[in-house]
C-alpha positions as CSV (number, residue, x, y, z in Angstrom):
1,M,10.8,12.7,12.7
2,D,12.5,13.9,9.5
3,V,12.0,12.2,6.1
4,G,15.5,10.5,6.3
5,D,14.6,9.0,9.6
6,A,11.2,7.8,8.4
7,I,12.8,6.2,5.3
8,R,15.5,4.4,7.3
9,S,13.2,3.3,10.1
10,R,10.2,2.1,8.1
11,R,9.7,-1.6,8.5
12,T,7.4,-4.3,7.2
13,H,5.1,-5.3,10.1
14,K,3.2,-8.6,10.1
15,Q,1.7,-8.2,13.6
16,Y,-0.7,-5.5,14.7
17,G,-2.7,-4.3,17.7
18,A,-6.4,-4.7,17.3
19,E,-7.3,-1.0,17.1
20,P,-8.2,0.2,13.5
21,L,-7.1,3.6,12.4
22,G,-9.8,6.3,12.8
23,E,-11.2,7.8,9.6
24,D,-9.4,11.2,10.2
25,S,-6.0,9.4,10.5
26,L,-6.7,7.4,7.4
27,R,-7.7,10.5,5.5
28,D,-4.5,12.3,6.6
29,L,-2.4,9.4,5.3
30,I,-4.1,9.1,2.0
31,D,-3.9,12.9,1.6
32,L,-0.1,12.5,1.6
33,A,-0.4,10.1,-1.3
34,R,-2.0,12.8,-3.5
35,Y,1.3,14.7,-3.5
36,A,3.3,11.9,-5.1
37,P,5.0,12.8,-8.4
38,N,3.1,11.9,-11.5
39,H,3.8,12.8,-15.1
40,H,1.3,15.2,-16.6
41,L,-0.5,15.3,-13.3
42,T,-2.6,12.2,-14.2
43,Q,-3.3,11.4,-10.5
44,P,-4.0,7.8,-11.4
45,W,-4.2,6.4,-7.9
46,R,-7.4,5.2,-6.3
47,F,-7.7,4.1,-2.7
48,R,-10.4,2.0,-1.1
49,A,-10.6,1.6,2.7
50,L,-11.9,-2.0,3.2
51,G,-14.7,-2.2,5.8
52,P,-15.8,-5.3,7.7
53,E,-18.4,-6.4,5.2
54,T,-16.1,-6.1,2.2
55,R,-13.3,-7.8,4.1
56,A,-15.6,-10.7,5.0
57,R,-16.6,-11.0,1.3
58,I,-13.0,-11.0,0.2
59,E,-12.1,-13.6,2.7
60,G,-14.9,-15.8,1.5
61,A,-13.7,-15.4,-2.1
62,A,-10.0,-15.7,-1.4
63,G,-10.0,-18.8,0.8
64,A,-8.9,-19.7,4.3
65,K,-5.1,-19.3,3.9
66,E,-5.4,-15.8,2.5
67,A,-8.2,-14.9,5.0
68,M,-5.7,-15.5,7.8
69,K,-3.2,-13.0,6.3
70,L,-6.0,-10.4,5.7
71,R,-6.9,-10.6,9.4
72,R,-3.5,-9.5,10.5
73,A,-4.1,-5.8,10.3
74,P,-7.1,-3.9,11.6
75,T,-7.0,-1.5,8.7
76,L,-6.6,-2.5,5.1
77,V,-6.4,0.0,2.2
78,L,-6.4,-1.0,-1.4
79,A,-4.3,1.1,-3.8
80,T,-5.0,0.8,-7.6
81,T,-4.0,2.6,-10.7
82,T,-6.4,3.6,-13.4
83,L,-4.9,2.7,-16.8
84,S,-5.4,4.7,-19.9
85,G,-4.5,2.1,-22.4
86,D,-1.4,4.0,-23.6
87,P,1.6,1.8,-22.7
88,L,4.0,4.7,-21.7
89,T,1.4,6.5,-19.7
90,D,0.3,3.3,-17.9
91,E,3.9,2.5,-17.0
92,E,4.4,6.0,-15.6
93,D,1.1,5.9,-13.7
94,L,2.0,2.5,-12.1
95,H,5.2,4.0,-10.8
96,A,3.4,7.1,-9.6
97,T,0.9,5.0,-7.7
98,A,3.8,3.1,-6.2
99,A,5.3,6.4,-5.0
100,A,1.9,7.3,-3.6
101,V,1.8,4.1,-1.6
102,Y,5.3,4.7,-0.3
103,A,4.1,8.2,0.9
104,V,1.4,6.4,2.9
105,L,4.0,4.0,4.4
106,L,6.3,6.8,5.4
107,G,3.5,8.8,6.8
108,A,2.5,5.8,8.9
109,T,6.0,5.4,10.1
110,E,6.2,9.1,11.1
111,R,3.0,8.6,13.1
112,G,4.3,5.5,15.0
113,L,2.0,3.1,13.0
114,A,2.9,-0.3,11.7
115,S,2.5,-0.9,8.0
116,Y,2.9,-3.6,5.3
117,W,2.8,-3.4,1.5
118,R,1.3,-6.5,0.1
119,T,0.2,-7.6,-3.4
120,P,-2.0,-10.7,-2.8
121,A,-2.4,-12.8,-5.9
122,C,-6.1,-13.4,-5.1
123,F,-6.7,-9.7,-5.8
124,G,-6.3,-10.5,-9.4
125,E,-9.1,-13.1,-9.3
126,P,-12.4,-12.1,-10.9
127,A,-14.4,-12.9,-7.8
128,V,-12.3,-10.7,-5.6
129,R,-12.1,-7.9,-8.2
130,E,-15.9,-7.9,-8.3
131,V,-16.2,-7.6,-4.5
132,L,-13.8,-4.6,-4.7
133,G,-15.7,-3.0,-7.5
134,L,-12.6,-2.8,-9.7
135,G,-13.0,-1.7,-13.3
136,A,-11.3,-3.4,-16.2
137,N,-9.0,-0.4,-16.5
138,E,-7.7,-0.7,-12.8
139,R,-4.6,-2.5,-11.7
140,V,-4.0,-3.5,-8.1
141,V,-0.7,-1.9,-6.9
142,A,-0.9,-2.6,-3.1
143,L,-2.9,-3.8,-0.3
144,I,-1.7,-1.6,2.5
145,H,-1.9,-3.0,6.0
146,L,-2.1,-0.4,8.8
147,G,-2.4,-0.5,12.6
148,P,-0.7,-0.1,15.9
149,P,2.6,-1.9,16.2
150,V,3.0,-4.8,18.7
151,S,6.7,-5.3,17.9
152,D,9.7,-3.5,16.4
153,P,10.9,-5.6,13.4
154,P,14.7,-5.5,13.0
155,G,16.2,-3.7,10.0
156,R,17.4,-5.8,7.1
157,E,20.7,-5.6,5.5
158,R,20.8,-3.4,2.4
159,L,23.3,-3.6,-0.4
160,P,26.2,-1.2,0.0
161,L,25.8,2.1,-1.8
162,A,28.8,1.2,-4.1
163,D,26.8,-1.8,-5.4
164,V,23.8,0.3,-6.5
165,L,25.3,3.7,-7.5
166,T,27.4,4.3,-10.6
167,F,28.7,7.6,-11.7
168,L,28.8,7.8,-15.5
169,P,31.3,10.1,-17.2
């Protein structure tokens, strides 16, 4: 699959098969993220693969409604940005981490995997941040859901190119 096909065929999946990704597959996907563009090569992204014990602790801290959503995918990966305290650098680093997450999603699509980019509000709660071992200088960017697909979600309508592109003189 070429990159254009991966971009156009990537979908948000909310249903997954039960089989988690193997460690080698997960390493391959996160390795793609390391090549995302980032100003001054700050490499601000950090990824945490959430194991069963951590997931159970998060579910306990987040509540029943969020726990149901967390159980959808067999593999969960948290993506965070380390913040420097400089507003401009932090803004650039957040965007760089978003690009790194997108690289993971495209890599998953290319490999025939289902994926979903979420930003659960509960991941900002002190109890959940403590379970995850997040430092005060880390900001959650995404909780990436990964696993085998059980359906093929339809594509969604996008704005026409003329609505989003302007050529300036």
